[in-house]
C-alpha positions as CSV (number, residue, x, y, z in Angstrom):
1,X,23.1,-128.6,13.2
2,X,26.7,-128.8,11.9
3,X,25.5,-129.2,8.3
4,X,23.3,-126.1,8.3
5,X,24.4,-122.8,6.7
6,X,25.1,-120.0,9.2
7,X,22.6,-117.3,9.6
8,X,23.5,-114.0,7.7
9,X,22.6,-111.8,10.7
10,X,24.7,-113.8,13.1
11,X,27.6,-113.5,10.7
12,X,27.3,-109.8,10.4
13,X,27.1,-109.4,14.2
14,X,30.2,-111.6,14.6
15,X,32.0,-109.4,12.1
16,X,31.1,-106.2,13.9
17,X,31.9,-107.6,17.3
18,X,35.4,-108.7,16.2
19,X,36.9,-105.1,15.9
20,X,35.1,-104.2,19.1
21,X,36.7,-107.1,20.9
22,X,40.1,-106.2,19.5
23,X,39.6,-102.7,20.8
24,X,39.0,-103.8,24.3
25,X,35.3,-104.6,24.1
26,X,34.2,-100.9,23.8
27,X,32.6,-99.8,20.5
28,X,34.2,-96.8,18.8
29,X,32.2,-93.6,19.2
30,X,31.7,-91.4,16.1
31,X,30.5,-87.8,16.3
32,X,27.4,-86.8,14.4
33,X,26.9,-83.3,13.1
34,X,23.1,-83.7,13.5
35,X,23.5,-84.2,17.2
36,X,25.8,-81.2,17.9
37,X,24.3,-78.3,19.8
38,X,24.1,-75.0,18.1
39,X,25.3,-71.8,19.7
40,X,21.7,-70.8,20.7
41,X,21.0,-74.2,22.1
42,X,24.2,-74.2,24.1
43,X,23.3,-70.8,25.6
44,X,19.8,-71.9,26.5
45,X,21.0,-75.1,28.1
46,X,23.5,-73.0,30.2
47,X,20.8,-70.6,31.1
48,X,18.5,-73.4,32.3
49,X,21.3,-74.9,34.5
50,X,22.0,-71.4,35.9
51,X,18.3,-70.8,36.6
52,X,18.1,-74.2,38.4
53,X,21.1,-73.4,40.6
54,X,20.1,-69.8,41.2
55,X,16.3,-69.5,41.1
56,X,15.1,-65.9,40.3
57,X,13.4,-64.0,43.0
58,X,9.7,-63.1,42.4
59,X,9.3,-59.6,40.9
60,X,13.1,-59.1,40.4
61,X,12.7,-58.3,36.7
62,X,9.9,-55.8,37.4
63,X,12.1,-54.1,40.1
64,X,15.1,-53.9,37.7
65,X,12.9,-52.3,34.9
66,X,11.4,-49.8,37.4
67,X,14.9,-48.9,38.6
68,X,16.0,-48.2,35.1
69,X,12.9,-46.1,34.2
70,X,13.2,-44.1,37.4
71,X,16.9,-43.4,36.9
72,X,16.3,-42.2,33.3
73,X,13.5,-40.0,34.5
74,X,15.7,-38.4,37.2
75,X,18.5,-37.8,34.6
76,X,16.0,-36.1,32.3
77,X,14.7,-33.9,35.1
78,X,18.2,-33.0,36.2
79,X,19.2,-32.0,32.7
80,X,16.0,-30.0,32.2
81,X,16.6,-28.2,35.5
82,X,20.3,-27.5,34.7
83,X,19.5,-26.2,31.3
84,X,18.7,-22.6,32.4
85,X,21.8,-22.1,34.6
86,X,24.1,-23.5,31.9
87,X,22.7,-21.2,29.3
88,X,23.2,-18.3,31.7
89,X,26.7,-19.4,32.3
90,X,27.5,-19.5,28.6
91,X,26.1,-16.0,28.0
92,X,26.8,-14.5,31.4
93,X,28.8,-11.5,29.9
94,X,27.6,-10.2,26.5
95,X,30.9,-8.3,26.0
96,X,33.1,-11.3,26.6
97,X,34.3,-13.7,23.9
98,X,32.0,-16.6,24.8
99,X,31.0,-19.9,23.3
100,X,27.7,-20.4,21.4
101,X,25.4,-23.2,22.4
102,X,25.6,-24.8,19.0
103,X,29.4,-25.3,19.3
104,X,28.9,-27.0,22.7
105,X,26.3,-29.3,21.1
106,X,28.7,-30.2,18.3
107,X,31.7,-30.8,20.5
108,X,29.8,-33.0,23.0
109,X,28.4,-35.1,20.2
110,X,31.7,-35.4,18.3
111,X,33.6,-36.5,21.4
112,X,30.9,-39.0,22.3
113,X,31.1,-40.5,18.8
114,X,34.9,-40.8,18.9
115,X,34.9,-42.2,22.4
116,X,32.1,-44.7,21.6
117,X,34.0,-45.9,18.5
118,X,37.2,-46.4,20.6
119,X,35.3,-48.5,23.2
120,X,33.5,-50.5,20.5
121,X,36.7,-51.3,18.7
122,X,38.4,-52.4,21.9
123,X,35.7,-54.4,23.6
124,X,34.0,-56.0,20.6
125,X,31.4,-55.1,20.0
126,X,30.5,-58.8,19.6
127,X,32.1,-61.0,22.2
128,X,31.7,-63.5,25.0
129,X,32.3,-63.4,28.7
130,X,35.5,-65.1,30.1
131,X,33.5,-68.3,31.1
132,X,31.9,-68.4,27.7
133,X,35.3,-68.2,25.9
134,X,36.6,-71.0,28.1
135,X,33.7,-73.4,27.8
136,X,31.8,-72.5,24.6
137,X,34.5,-71.5,22.1
138,X,36.3,-75.0,22.0
139,X,32.9,-76.6,21.0
140,X,31.8,-76.8,17.4
141,X,28.9,-74.4,18.1
142,X,28.4,-71.6,15.7
143,X,29.8,-68.2,16.6
144,X,26.6,-66.3,15.6
145,X,24.5,-68.2,18.1
146,X,27.0,-67.7,20.9
147,X,27.6,-64.0,20.3
148,X,24.1,-62.8,19.4
149,X,23.2,-61.5,22.9
150,X,26.4,-59.4,22.9
151,X,25.2,-57.9,19.5
152,X,21.9,-56.9,21.0
153,X,23.5,-55.4,24.1
154,X,26.0,-53.5,22.1
155,X,23.3,-52.1,19.8
156,X,21.2,-51.1,22.8
157,X,24.2,-49.4,24.5
158,X,25.2,-47.6,21.3
159,X,21.7,-46.3,20.6
160,X,21.1,-45.4,24.2
161,X,24.3,-43.5,24.5
162,X,23.6,-41.7,21.2
163,X,20.2,-40.7,22.5
164,X,21.8,-39.1,25.6
165,X,24.7,-37.5,23.6
166,X,22.3,-36.0,21.1
167,X,19.5,-35.0,23.3
168,X,21.2,-33.8,26.5
169,X,23.1,-30.9,24.8
170,X,19.9,-29.9,23.0
171,X,18.1,-29.7,26.4
172,X,20.9,-27.6,27.9
173,X,21.0,-25.4,24.8
174,X,17.3,-24.6,25.1
175,X,16.0,-26.3,21.9
176,X,12.3,-27.1,21.8
177,X,10.8,-30.5,22.3
178,X,10.6,-31.3,18.6
179,X,14.2,-30.2,18.2
180,X,15.3,-32.3,21.2
181,X,13.6,-35.3,19.7
182,X,15.3,-34.8,16.3
183,X,18.7,-34.3,17.9
184,X,18.2,-37.4,20.1
185,X,17.3,-39.4,17.0
186,X,20.4,-38.0,15.2
187,X,22.6,-39.2,18.2
188,X,20.8,-42.6,18.2
189,X,21.5,-43.0,14.5
190,X,25.1,-42.2,15.0
191,X,25.3,-44.7,17.8
192,X,23.9,-47.4,15.6
193,X,26.3,-46.5,12.8
194,X,29.3,-46.5,15.2
195,X,28.5,-49.9,16.8
196,X,27.5,-51.6,13.5
197,X,30.5,-50.2,11.7
198,X,32.8,-51.4,14.5
199,X,31.1,-54.8,14.2
200,X,31.6,-54.9,10.5
201,X,35.3,-54.1,11.0
202,X,35.5,-56.8,13.7
203,X,34.2,-59.6,11.5
204,X,36.4,-58.6,8.6
205,X,39.5,-58.7,10.8
206,X,40.4,-55.0,10.3
207,X,40.4,-54.3,14.1
208,X,43.2,-56.8,14.7
209,X,45.7,-54.2,13.3
210,X,46.7,-50.8,14.7
211,X,45.3,-48.6,11.9
212,X,41.8,-48.1,13.3
213,X,43.2,-47.2,16.7
214,X,45.6,-44.7,15.2
215,X,42.8,-43.1,13.2
216,X,40.7,-42.7,16.4
217,X,43.7,-41.2,18.2
218,X,44.0,-38.6,15.4
219,X,40.3,-37.9,15.6
220,X,40.5,-37.6,19.4
221,X,43.0,-34.8,19.0
222,X,41.3,-33.3,16.0
223,X,37.9,-32.7,17.7
224,X,39.1,-30.2,20.3
225,X,41.4,-28.6,17.8
226,X,38.6,-28.0,15.4
227,X,36.4,-26.8,18.3
228,X,39.1,-24.4,19.3
229,X,39.2,-23.0,15.7
230,X,35.5,-22.6,15.7
231,X,35.5,-20.9,19.1
232,X,38.1,-18.4,17.8
233,X,36.5,-17.6,14.5
234,X,32.8,-18.5,14.9
235,X,31.9,-18.2,18.6
236,X,28.3,-17.1,18.1
237,X,27.1,-20.4,16.8
238,X,23.5,-20.7,17.9
239,X,21.7,-23.8,18.9
240,X,20.9,-26.1,16.0
241,X,18.5,-28.9,15.1
242,X,19.2,-31.5,12.4
243,X,16.6,-32.1,9.6
244,X,14.7,-35.3,9.9
245,X,16.4,-36.7,6.7
246,X,19.8,-36.8,8.3
247,X,18.9,-39.3,11.0
248,X,17.0,-41.4,8.5
249,X,20.0,-41.6,6.1
250,X,22.4,-42.5,8.9
251,X,20.0,-45.1,10.3
252,X,19.8,-46.7,6.8
253,X,23.6,-46.9,6.5
254,X,23.8,-48.2,10.1
255,X,21.2,-50.9,9.2
256,X,23.3,-52.0,6.2
257,X,26.4,-52.2,8.4
258,X,24.4,-54.2,10.9
259,X,23.5,-56.8,8.2
260,X,27.1,-57.1,7.2
261,X,28.1,-57.6,10.8
262,X,25.5,-60.2,11.6
263,X,26.2,-62.2,8.5
264,X,29.9,-62.4,9.4
265,X,29.7,-63.4,13.0
266,X,30.7,-67.0,12.2
267,X,34.1,-65.7,11.0
268,X,35.1,-64.5,14.5
269,X,38.3,-66.2,15.6
270,X,38.8,-67.8,19.0
271,X,42.0,-65.7,19.7
272,X,40.1,-62.4,19.1
273,X,37.2,-63.5,21.4
274,X,39.7,-64.3,24.1
275,X,41.5,-61.0,23.8
276,X,38.2,-59.0,24.0
277,X,36.9,-61.0,26.9
278,X,40.1,-60.3,28.8
279,X,39.9,-56.6,28.0
280,X,36.2,-56.5,29.1
281,X,37.0,-58.2,32.3
282,X,39.9,-55.9,33.2
283,X,37.8,-52.8,32.3
284,X,34.8,-53.9,34.4
285,X,37.1,-54.8,37.4
286,X,38.8,-51.4,37.2
287,X,35.5,-49.6,36.8
288,X,34.1,-51.3,39.9
289,X,37.3,-50.4,41.8
290,X,37.1,-46.8,40.6
291,X,40.5,-47.2,39.0
292,X,40.8,-44.7,36.2
293,X,44.2,-45.9,35.2
294,X,43.1,-49.5,35.0
295,X,40.2,-48.5,32.7
296,X,42.6,-46.6,30.5
297,X,45.0,-49.6,30.3
298,X,42.1,-52.0,29.5
299,X,40.6,-49.7,26.8
300,X,43.9,-48.3,25.4
301,X,46.0,-49.9,22.8
302,X,49.4,-49.1,24.5
303,X,52.5,-48.3,22.5
304,X,51.6,-48.9,18.9
305,X,54.4,-47.1,17.0
306,X,57.1,-49.5,15.7
307,X,59.8,-46.9,15.3
308,X,62.7,-47.2,17.7
309,X,63.7,-43.4,17.8
310,X,67.4,-44.4,18.0
311,X,68.4,-40.7,18.4
312,X,66.8,-40.6,21.8
313,X,69.0,-43.2,23.5
314,X,72.1,-41.8,21.8
315,X,71.4,-38.5,23.5
316,X,71.4,-40.1,27.0
317,X,74.3,-39.3,29.4
318,X,74.5,-41.1,32.7
319,X,71.8,-43.0,34.6
320,X,69.5,-40.0,34.8
321,X,69.9,-39.4,31.1
322,X,69.1,-43.1,30.3
323,X,66.0,-42.9,32.5
324,X,64.8,-39.7,30.7
325,X,65.5,-41.3,27.3
326,X,63.5,-44.4,28.2
327,X,60.5,-42.3,29.3
328,X,60.8,-40.1,26.2
329,X,60.8,-43.2,24.0
330,X,57.8,-44.6,25.7
331,X,55.9,-41.3,25.3
332,X,56.9,-40.9,21.6
333,X,55.8,-44.5,20.9
334,X,52.4,-43.8,22.4
335,X,50.2,-42.0,19.8
336,X,47.3,-42.1,22.2
337,X,49.2,-40.2,24.9
338,X,50.4,-37.6,22.4
339,X,46.9,-37.2,21.0
340,X,45.4,-36.9,24.5
341,X,48.0,-34.2,25.3
342,X,47.0,-32.1,22.3
343,X,43.3,-32.7,23.0
344,X,43.6,-31.6,26.6
345,X,45.5,-28.5,25.7
346,X,42.9,-27.6,23.1
347,X,40.0,-28.4,25.4
348,X,41.4,-26.2,28.1
349,X,41.8,-23.4,25.5
350,X,38.2,-23.8,24.5
351,X,37.0,-23.9,28.1
352,X,38.5,-20.5,28.9
353,X,36.3,-18.9,26.2
354,X,33.4,-19.3,28.6
355,X,33.1,-16.0,30.5
356,X,32.7,-17.7,33.9
357,X,35.9,-19.7,33.2
358,X,38.0,-16.9,31.8
359,X,39.1,-15.6,35.2
360,X,38.9,-16.1,38.9
361,X,38.2,-19.5,40.4
362,X,36.9,-20.8,37.1
363,X,40.2,-20.1,35.4
364,X,42.1,-21.8,38.2
365,X,39.8,-24.9,37.9
366,X,40.5,-25.1,34.2
367,X,44.3,-24.6,34.6
368,X,44.6,-27.1,37.5
369,X,42.3,-29.7,35.9
370,X,43.7,-29.6,32.3
371,X,47.3,-29.3,33.5
372,X,47.0,-32.3,35.8
373,X,45.3,-34.3,33.1
374,X,48.1,-33.4,30.7
375,X,50.7,-34.4,33.3
376,X,49.0,-37.8,33.6
377,X,49.2,-38.2,29.8
378,X,52.9,-37.6,29.9
379,X,53.5,-39.9,32.9
380,X,53.6,-43.2,31.0
381,X,57.1,-44.1,32.4
382,X,56.1,-43.5,36.0
383,X,52.9,-45.5,35.6
384,X,54.9,-48.5,34.1
385,X,57.4,-48.2,37.1
386,X,54.5,-48.1,39.6
387,X,53.0,-51.2,38.1
388,X,56.3,-53.0,38.0
389,X,58.7,-51.9,40.8
390,X,61.6,-54.0,39.3
391,X,62.0,-51.3,36.6
392,X,63.3,-48.8,39.0
393,X,65.4,-51.4,40.7
394,X,67.3,-51.8,37.4
395,X,68.4,-48.1,37.4
396,X,71.7,-47.3,39.3
397,X,69.9,-44.5,41.2
398,X,68.3,-44.3,44.6
399,X,64.6,-44.6,44.8
400,X,63.9,-41.0,45.6
401,X,66.3,-39.8,42.9
402,X,64.6,-42.1,40.3
403,X,61.2,-40.7,41.1
404,X,62.4,-37.2,41.1
405,X,64.0,-37.6,37.6
406,X,60.8,-39.2,36.3
407,X,58.9,-36.0,37.0
408,X,60.6,-34.2,34.1
409,X,58.3,-35.3,31.3
410,X,55.0,-34.9,33.2
411,X,56.2,-31.4,34.1
412,X,56.8,-30.6,30.5
413,X,53.4,-32.0,29.5
414,X,51.6,-29.9,32.0
415,X,53.7,-26.9,30.9
416,X,52.5,-27.4,27.3
417,X,48.9,-27.4,28.3
418,X,49.3,-24.3,30.5
419,X,51.2,-22.5,27.7
420,X,48.5,-23.1,25.1
421,X,45.8,-22.0,27.4
422,X,47.7,-18.8,28.1
423,X,48.4,-18.1,24.4
424,X,44.8,-18.7,23.4
425,X,43.3,-17.0,26.4
426,X,45.3,-13.8,25.9
427,X,47.9,-14.6,28.6
428,X,47.8,-12.9,32.0
429,X,49.8,-12.0,35.0
430,X,49.5,-15.6,36.3
431,X,52.1,-16.7,33.7
432,X,54.8,-15.9,36.3
433,X,53.4,-18.8,38.3
434,X,52.8,-21.2,35.3
435,X,56.2,-22.8,35.5
436,X,56.2,-23.6,39.2
437,X,52.6,-24.7,38.9
438,X,53.5,-27.1,36.1
439,X,56.2,-28.6,38.4
440,X,53.5,-29.1,41.0
441,X,51.1,-30.8,38.6
442,X,53.9,-33.1,37.2
443,X,54.9,-34.1,40.7
444,X,51.3,-34.9,41.5
445,X,51.0,-37.1,38.4
446,X,54.1,-39.0,39.6
447,X,52.7,-39.4,43.0
448,X,49.5,-40.8,41.5
449,X,51.5,-43.2,39.4
450,X,53.4,-44.7,42.4
451,X,50.4,-44.9,44.7
452,X,50.3,-48.7,44.4
453,X,47.3,-51.0,45.0
454,X,44.2,-50.0,46.9
455,X,44.4,-50.8,50.7
456,X,41.2,-52.7,51.1
457,X,42.1,-53.7,54.6
458,X,41.4,-50.1,55.9
459,X,38.1,-50.1,58.0
460,X,35.1,-48.5,56.2
461,X,33.0,-45.7,57.6
462,X,29.2,-46.1,57.9
463,X,27.2,-43.2,56.4
464,X,23.6,-42.5,55.5
465,X,24.3,-43.5,51.9
466,X,26.0,-46.8,52.9
467,X,29.5,-47.9,53.7
468,X,32.3,-45.6,52.6
469,X,35.5,-47.4,51.6
470,X,38.1,-45.3,53.3
471,X,41.0,-47.1,51.8
472,X,39.7,-46.4,48.3
473,X,39.1,-42.8,49.0
474,X,42.6,-42.3,50.4
475,X,44.1,-44.2,47.5
476,X,42.3,-42.0,44.9
477,X,43.4,-38.8,46.7
478,X,47.1,-39.5,46.2
479,X,48.1,-37.2,43.4
480,X,45.0,-34.9,43.3
481,X,45.8,-33.8,46.9
482,X,49.2,-32.4,45.8
483,X,47.7,-30.8,42.7
484,X,45.0,-29.1,44.8
485,X,47.2,-27.9,47.7
486,X,50.2,-27.0,45.5
487,X,48.3,-24.8,43.1
488,X,46.7,-22.6,45.8
489,X,49.1,-19.7,45.1
490,X,48.0,-19.9,41.5
491,X,44.4,-19.8,42.6
492,X,45.1,-16.7,44.6
493,X,47.0,-15.0,41.8
494,X,44.1,-15.4,39.3
495,X,41.7,-14.0,41.8
496,X,43.6,-11.2,43.5
497,X,46.5,-10.7,41.1
498,X,50.2,-11.7,41.1
499,X,52.5,-10.5,43.9
500,X,56.1,-11.4,44.6
501,X,55.0,-13.3,47.8
502,X,52.7,-15.5,45.7
503,X,55.5,-16.3,43.2
504,X,57.8,-17.3,46.1
505,X,54.9,-19.4,47.6
506,X,54.4,-21.2,44.3
507,X,58.1,-21.9,44.0
508,X,58.2,-23.3,47.5
509,X,55.0,-25.4,46.8
510,X,56.8,-26.8,43.6
511,X,59.8,-27.9,45.7
512,X,57.6,-29.4,48.3
513,X,55.6,-31.3,45.7
514,X,58.7,-32.8,44.1
515,X,59.9,-33.8,47.5
516,X,56.6,-35.4,48.4
517,X,56.4,-37.3,45.1
518,X,59.9,-38.6,45.5
519,X,59.3,-40.1,48.9
């Protein structure tokens, strides 16, 4: 046995076992690209595990589909029923300077396109849920396979929203069935183009900068301004229907953008997917909580201007001046807030062109609503302080004095809105109450900014429609309650006329609103 040559296989096995023995007896594992799961396989495997842990109820899919179909049918019936009263509202006074239905169609569609583009740029449109970002992104799975469901959902949402934005104004304007179909197709093509275009920007990395957001801010302010110009110079714009070639051309461009988007999905970076998943989670949580401010924070880009505006801090004198300078700097560095302020002022000026909203209770609703929204746009500083109470603790002022000083910029923002509505609407005797009413609306915005978290521990009330969250209702009423009660003298003045007693009452209401907001 000792004189025989060793077997070649035994020698090779001994040579392979030697490194394994030196490594502790465990063979070294080597990854194989052929055995890696693709993105689609990883999603299917996760879906199988989820289905095993949470088995689906029989008929659940059919019930969900039926619920969607019934809801859409109810929406269509409601719009069809409201079409006649809306047309009568727009043309209720032939001698008045009213809006044409065509202008209403154009404004609704344009605002829907700009808002849809803003949401698409902020939330994706391609992305992953928070759990998918945590568990799937670190794997070598392809991004296209992981994000393909979000692409389909975004396309369906964009096309569906476009159908509603294009078809609903046509229904209200009294267009025929063929025209409604063409306008709905036009809106759907625009929705496809917006979502696919945002996706193409996303995979190219263009959405990581602030330029697209600034462009949308400008467009947000430009749409009501252009609508105001058309309302002043071309009010009798009749209902319109687009030719069939326009939706076809837009659909072709949207399809081309979709191809570019889908082909570039593998270039999505992990950091971008994490940021969009966080924004989507915050927006959904705020939406479920009926927190409008939370939705705005999740979808907004925040202060994007890089300028420091050094002249603003230099103008500060004392603690109150420093506080005003800080809030002014925050407002100036927020293009979205400035654009929203201009858009609200222009939208209010357009609304008063409708005969039913030119005087009386309708005018008060426009003034109070647009003014309060403008005050909220100018209340960036109070909102920041409400979210982080330590900011007010750094100011050498008392708590009530700090909140009272912070009402200055919201009051001025509400005053800008009321002044533009007055100028465009021809003014009126109610201008004597505009200043104190702006103070009320600014104080209401500050009260809303400092209302804190929702008190979920308050007992709910049982109603026929289900449980009513009392704490949420009381929380949401903080701010609008002051705006509603504090502008009652303004409401009486636009209905019955201005009297010295109403002016005094509005001044007293303004003082009471500031006192209430400062508490």
